[in-house]
C-alpha positions in Angstrom: 5.3 -36.6 4.8 5.2 -38.6 1.6 7.6 -39.9 -1.0 8.5 -36.4 -2.3 9.7 -35.4 1.2 11.6 -38.6 1.5 13.4 -38.1 -1.8 14.8 -34.7 -0.9 15.0 -34.6 2.9 18.7 -35.2 3.1 19.6 -32.6 0.4 21.7 -29.8 2.0 20.7 -26.2 1.4 23.9 -24.1 1.4 24.5 -21.1 3.6 23.6 -17.8 2.0 24.7 -14.2 2.3 23.2 -10.9 1.2 24.9 -9.0 -1.5 24.3 -5.7 -3.3 24.5 -5.3 -7.1 25.3 -1.8 -8.4 23.6 -0.4 -11.5 23.4 3.1 -13.1 20.7 4.9 -11.2 20.4 8.1 -13.4 16.8 9.2 -13.6 14.6 12.2 -14.5 13.6 14.1 -11.3 11.0 16.5 -12.6 9.2 14.3 -15.1 6.3 16.7 -15.6 8.5 19.6 -16.5 10.5 17.5 -19.0 7.3 16.1 -20.6 5.7 19.5 -20.9 8.9 21.0 -22.4 9.0 18.3 -25.1 5.3 18.7 -25.9 5.9 22.4 -26.5 9.1 21.8 -28.5 7.2 19.4 -30.8 4.6 22.0 -31.4 1.8 19.6 -30.4 -0.6 22.5 -29.6 -0.9 23.3 -33.3 -2.4 19.9 -33.9 -5.2 20.4 -31.4 -8.5 21.8 -32.5 -10.9 23.1 -29.8 -13.4 20.4 -28.8 -11.6 17.5 -30.6 -11.8 14.2 -28.9 -8.4 12.5 -28.2 -8.1 8.9 -27.2 -5.1 8.5 -24.9 -4.0 4.8 -25.0 -2.7 3.5 -21.7 -1.4 0.0 -21.1 -1.4 -2.7 -18.4 2.4 -2.6 -17.6 3.5 -1.1 -14.3 5.4 1.8 -15.8 7.2 4.0 -13.5 5.2 7.2 -12.9 2.5 6.1 -15.3 -0.2 8.1 -13.5 1.9 11.3 -13.6 2.8 10.8 -17.3 -0.8 10.2 -18.2 -2.1 13.2 -16.2 0.5 15.6 -17.6 -0.4 14.5 -21.1 -4.2 14.8 -20.5 -3.7 18.2 -18.8 -1.7 19.5 -21.8 -4.5 18.3 -24.2 -7.2 19.9 -22.1 -5.3 23.1 -21.7 -5.3 23.5 -25.5 -9.0 22.8 -25.9 -9.1 19.1 -26.5 -11.5 16.6 -24.8 -9.2 13.7 -23.9 -10.4 10.3 -22.7 -8.5 7.1 -22.0 -8.7 3.8 -23.8 -7.1 0.7 -22.3 -4.4 -0.4 -24.7 -3.5 -4.0 -23.5 -4.4 -6.7 -26.0 -6.1 -9.5 -24.1 -5.1 -8.5 -20.5 -7.8 -7.9 -17.9 -9.5 -11.1 -18.8 -10.1 -9.8 -22.3 -13.2 -7.9 -21.1 -14.0 -4.2 -21.2 -14.7 -3.9 -17.4 -11.6 -6.1 -16.7 -9.3 -3.8 -18.7 -10.7 -0.7 -17.0 -10.1 -2.4 -13.6 -6.5 -3.1 -14.6 -5.9 0.6 -15.2 -7.6 1.6 -11.9 -5.4 -1.0 -10.1 -2.3 0.8 -11.6 -3.7 4.1 -10.2 -5.0 5.4 -13.5 -8.5 6.4 -12.3 -10.8 8.9 -13.9 -10.9 11.2 -10.8 -7.0 11.2 -10.6 -6.0 11.8 -14.2 -9.1 13.9 -15.1 -10.3 11.9 -18.0 -13.0 9.3 -18.6 -12.0 5.7 -19.3 -13.9 4.2 -22.2 -13.3 0.5 -22.3 -14.5 -2.0 -24.8 -13.2 -5.0 -26.6 -14.9 -4.1 -29.9 -12.5 -3.5 -32.8 -12.6 -2.7 -36.4 -10.5 -4.2 -39.2 -8.6 -1.5 -41.0 -6.3 -3.6 -43.3 -4.2 -6.7 -43.6 -0.6 -7.5 -44.2 0.5 -9.0 -47.5 0.5 -12.5 -45.9 -3.2 -12.0 -45.0 -2.9 -11.2 -41.3 -5.7 -8.9 -40.3 -5.0 -5.5 -38.6 -7.4 -4.4 -36.0 -7.8 -1.3 -33.9 -10.0 -0.4 -30.9 -13.3 0.9 -32.3 -13.6 3.7 -29.7 -10.1 4.9 -30.5 -10.8 4.7 -34.2 -13.7 7.1 -33.8 -11.7 9.8 -32.0 -10.3 12.8 -33.7 -6.8 12.0 -32.5 -4.9 9.2 -30.7 -2.0 9.4 -28.3 0.0 6.4 -27.2 2.0 6.1 -23.9 4.4 3.3 -23.2 7.8 2.3 -22.0 10.4 1.0 -24.5 12.2 -2.2 -23.4 13.5 -5.5 -24.6 10.9 -8.1 -25.4 10.9 -11.5 -23.6 10.2 -13.8 -26.6 11.8 -12.3 -29.7 14.6 -10.1 -30.9 14.6 -7.3 -33.4 15.2 -3.5 -33.9 11.8 -2.9 -32.5 10.6 -5.1 -29.6 8.4 -3.9 -26.7 7.5 -0.2 -27.0 5.4 2.2 -29.0 5.0 0.2 -32.2 4.0 -2.9 -30.2 1.5 -0.8 -28.2 0.0 0.4 -31.5 -0.2 -3.0 -33.2 -1.1 -5.3 -30.3 -2.3 -3.1 -27.5 -4.7 -1.0 -29.5 -5.8 -4.1 -31.4 -7.3 -5.5 -28.2 -7.7 -9.3 -28.0 -8.3 -9.8 -31.7 -5.3 -7.7 -32.6 -3.1 -9.5 -30.2 -4.3 -12.8 -31.5 -3.7 -11.8 -35.1 -0.2 -10.5 -34.4 0.7 -13.7 -32.5 -1.0 -16.0 -35.1 2.2 -17.0 -36.9 4.3 -17.2 -33.8 7.1 -15.1 -32.3 9.4 -16.2 -35.1 7.8 -13.5 -37.2 7.0 -10.9 -34.5 10.0 -8.7 -35.3 8.5 -8.2 -38.8 4.8 -8.2 -38.0 4.9 -5.7 -35.1 6.4 -2.7 -37.0 4.6 -3.7 -40.3 1.2 -3.6 -38.6 2.1 -0.4 -36.6 3.1 1.4 -39.7 -0.2 0.7 -41.4 -2.1 1.9 -38.3 0.0 5.1 -38.1 -0.8 5.8 -41.8 -4.5 5.1 -41.5 -5.4 6.4 -38.1 -5.1 9.9 -36.6 -2.1 9.2 -34.4 -1.0 12.6 -33.0 2.1 11.7 -31.0 3.4 9.1 -28.5 5.1 9.4 -25.2 8.0 6.9 -24.9 9.9 6.3 -21.7 13.1 4.3 -21.0 13.6 3.1 -17.4 16.9 2.5 -15.6 17.9 -0.7 -13.8 15.8 0.3 -10.8 12.6 0.8 -13.0 12.8 4.6 -12.7 12.3 6.8 -15.8 15.8 7.7 -17.2 14.6 9.0 -20.5 11.3 10.4 -21.9 10.6 11.4 -25.5 7.6 12.8 -27.3 7.6 11.3 -30.8 5.5 12.5 -33.7 4.1 9.7 -36.0 6.8 10.2 -38.6 9.5 9.9 -35.9 8.5 6.6 -34.3 9.9 4.2 -36.9 13.4 5.8 -36.9 13.6 6.7 -33.2 12.2 3.7 -31.4 15.2 1.3 -32.4 17.6 3.9 -30.8 15.5 4.0 -27.6 15.5 0.1 -27.7 19.3 0.1 -27.7 19.4 2.5 -24.7 16.9 0.3 -22.9 19.0 -2.8 -23.4 22.1 -1.0 -22.0 20.0 0.1 -19.0 18.7 -3.4 -18.2 19.5 -4.8 -14.8 21.0 -8.3 -14.6 22.4 -10.9 -12.4 26.2 -10.6 -12.5 26.8 -14.4 -12.7 27.2 -16.3 -15.9 26.3 -19.7 -14.4 23.8 -20.5 -11.6 23.0 -24.0 -10.5 19.7 -23.0 -8.8 17.8 -19.7 -9.1 15.1 -19.2 -6.4 12.4 -16.6 -7.2 10.2 -15.7 -4.3 7.3 -14.4 -6.4 6.1 -14.0 -10.0 3.2 -12.0 -11.4 1.8 -10.0 -14.3 2.6 -6.8 -12.4 6.3 -7.9 -12.4 6.4 -8.9 -16.1 4.1 -10.1 -18.8 5.9 -13.4 -18.4 5.5 -13.4 -14.6 9.2 -12.9 -14.3 11.5 -11.2 -16.8 13.4 -13.8 -18.9 16.0 -11.1 -19.7 16.9 -11.5 -16.0 16.5 -15.3 -15.6 17.9 -16.4 -18.9 14.8 -18.6 -19.4 12.8 -17.6 -22.4 9.4 -18.9 -23.5 10.5 -19.2 -27.1 13.8 -20.0 -29.0 13.7 -16.5 -30.6 15.1 -14.5 -27.7 18.4 -14.9 -25.8 20.6 -13.4 -23.1 21.1 -13.7 -19.4 22.7 -16.3 -17.1 22.9 -20.1 -17.7 20.5 -21.4 -15.0 20.4 -25.2 -14.5 17.3 -25.3 -12.3 14.8 -22.6 -11.4 12.3 -22.5 -8.5 9.3 -20.2 -8.2 7.7 -20.1 -4.7 4.6 -17.8 -4.9 2.4 -15.4 -6.8 2.2 -11.6 -6.1 -1.2 -10.5 -4.8 -1.5 -8.0 -7.7 -1.4 -10.8 -10.3 -4.8 -12.0 -9.0 -4.0 -15.7 -9.6 -2.5 -15.2 -13.1 0.5 -17.6 -12.9 1.7 -17.1 -16.5 5.4 -17.9 -16.4 5.4 -20.7 -13.8 5.9 -23.2 -16.6 9.3 -21.8 -17.4 10.5 -22.8 -13.9 11.4 -26.4 -13.1 9.8 -26.4 -9.6 7.1 -24.6 -7.8 5.1 -25.0 -4.6 1.6 -26.3 -3.8 0.7 -22.9 -2.3 1.3 -21.2 -5.7 -0.8 -23.8 -7.5 -3.6 -23.3 -4.9 -3.6 -19.6 -5.7 -3.6 -20.1 -9.5 -6.5 -18.8 -11.6 -6.2 -21.2 -14.4 -8.7 -19.4 -16.7 -6.7 -16.2 -16.5 -3.4 -18.0 -16.9 -4.4 -20.2 -19.8 -5.9 -17.2 -21.6 -2.4 -15.8 -21.9 -1.2 -18.9 -23.8 -4.2 -19.1 -26.0 -3.7 -15.5 -27.1 0.1 -15.5 -27.5 0.2 -19.1 -28.9 3.0 -19.9 -26.4 1.6 -22.3 -23.9 4.8 -23.5 -22.2 4.8 -20.7 -19.6 1.2 -21.6 -18.6 2.1 -25.2 -17.8 2.4 -26.1 -14.1 5.9 -27.0 -13.2 6.7 -29.8 -10.7 4.8 -28.6 -7.5 6.5 -29.6 -4.2 4.7 -29.4 -0.8 6.5 -26.3 0.4 9.4 -23.9 -0.1 12.0 -26.1 1.5 11.2 -29.2 -0.5 11.1 -27.2 -3.8 14.5 -25.7 -3.1 15.9 -29.1 -2.1 14.4 -30.7 -5.3 16.1 -28.1 -7.5 19.5 -28.7 -5.8 19.0 -32.5 -6.1 18.4 -32.2 -9.8 21.0 -29.5 -10.8 23.5 -32.1 -12.0 26.5 -31.5 -9.7 28.4 -34.1 -7.7 28.7 -32.2 -4.4 25.4 -30.6 -3.4 27.2 -28.6 -0.7 28.8 -26.6 -3.5 25.7 -25.7 -5.3 25.7 -22.1 -6.8 22.4 -20.8 -5.5 20.9 -17.3 -6.1 17.7 -16.1 -4.4 15.8 -13.0 -5.6 12.5 -11.6 -4.4 11.3 -11.0 -8.0 12.9 -9.9 -11.3 12.1 -6.2 -10.6 14.1 -6.1 -7.4 17.6 -7.4 -7.9 19.6 -4.6 -6.3 19.9 -6.7 -3.1 19.9 -10.5 -3.5 21.1 -13.6 -1.7 23.8 -15.9 -3.0 25.3 -19.1 -1.7 28.7 -19.6 0.1 30.2 -21.2 -3.0 29.9 -17.9 -4.9 32.1 -15.8 -2.6 35.0 -15.8 -5.0 32.7 -14.4 -7.8 31.7 -11.5 -5.5 35.2 -10.6 -4.5 36.2 -10.4 -8.1 33.3 -8.3 -9.4 33.5 -4.5 -9.0 29.7 -4.1 -9.1 28.9 -6.5 -6.3 29.3 -5.8 -2.6 28.9 -8.3 0.2 26.4 -7.1 2.8 26.3 -9.9 5.4 28.0 -12.9 6.9 26.8 -16.4 6.0 23.6 -17.7 7.5 21.1 -20.6 7.0 17.8 -19.9 5.3 15.1 -20.0 7.9 11.9 -22.0 7.4 8.7 -22.1 9.5 6.9 -25.2 10.7 5.1 -25.5 7.3 8.5 -25.6 5.6 8.1 -22.2 4.0 10.6 -19.4 4.1 10.2 -16.9 7.0 
């Protein structure tokens, strides 16, 4: 079996139990009605001239009810005489190619025949200005030639920096609409300055381009739309920080301050831009973001099928598996680091032969005297943390916490003949 197996074979894996974490589950039931109501209240119809072409910017994140939100917006524009079309708004995602970005949208369900609008996808951009420090500001050439631009995105905490505006409408405008060159420019001086550069670039684009309105959503802890707002261009700068505060309050989390070993079954770009959400794991790719539990060792076992080999984020874990490495598309993974300038998450963490040895390696190196008392938490991914598994030694934490309920008795994790979890 080799030296790696020999080094960890006697490390005990504690018994586990299923627990339920409770979060606020308030959500909007009739999203279409609410969005239409706001579009009417904001008097958007008066902005629409018959026959005007409107670029609807749609991103690569797996937003809740993205297809419905996009279709309702497009239907509204068409109903009032516009000719809407979709532009992918996702920086360098989709392999930084036009066809690749169109494919990302189609994978999310945003297809021309479903939403009723053509997807026009190109990586060509134009430079419209630059910041005082010389950073260039780009925008998608196709969108720039439209008579109007609409931006759809979710507002949420970023995973690599903190500020009044993080991930949301202004980031979508400055980085998403800027395509690969815009994303590269905004990241050029690092995440240390992103809290300044994102809104500064977005404000210039809003002033120079025909931004008509944006549709901003905030999701609850179960990734369901809890809030949706139509924002006029002049409202974005003031309103987005308030939506950001709401998003941070709604964020799900692991209700444990300290964890010896965190096991994550799968990571992927469909889960988070970072593969796994650092706001959940407490492991950030830069020193400019913070929050979450204190995790001593972290194990990532596999990739989601949807990520298509992009293993961005695996480098923030301490251990992974050979099966994950075998599935890795290094070109797609490394493109993330080259664009964002943060290459730590694209490194390959220590790869063990299988799930069992990876978990044992994490326990062996978690710096405790008695391995049988390791505080171990296992989650499927960072999107699904309502039901999780925790180790025997955490029973006292569960009994004390009003938002956690024990669902099962203790049991041993079950592995197949290859040493992978069943």
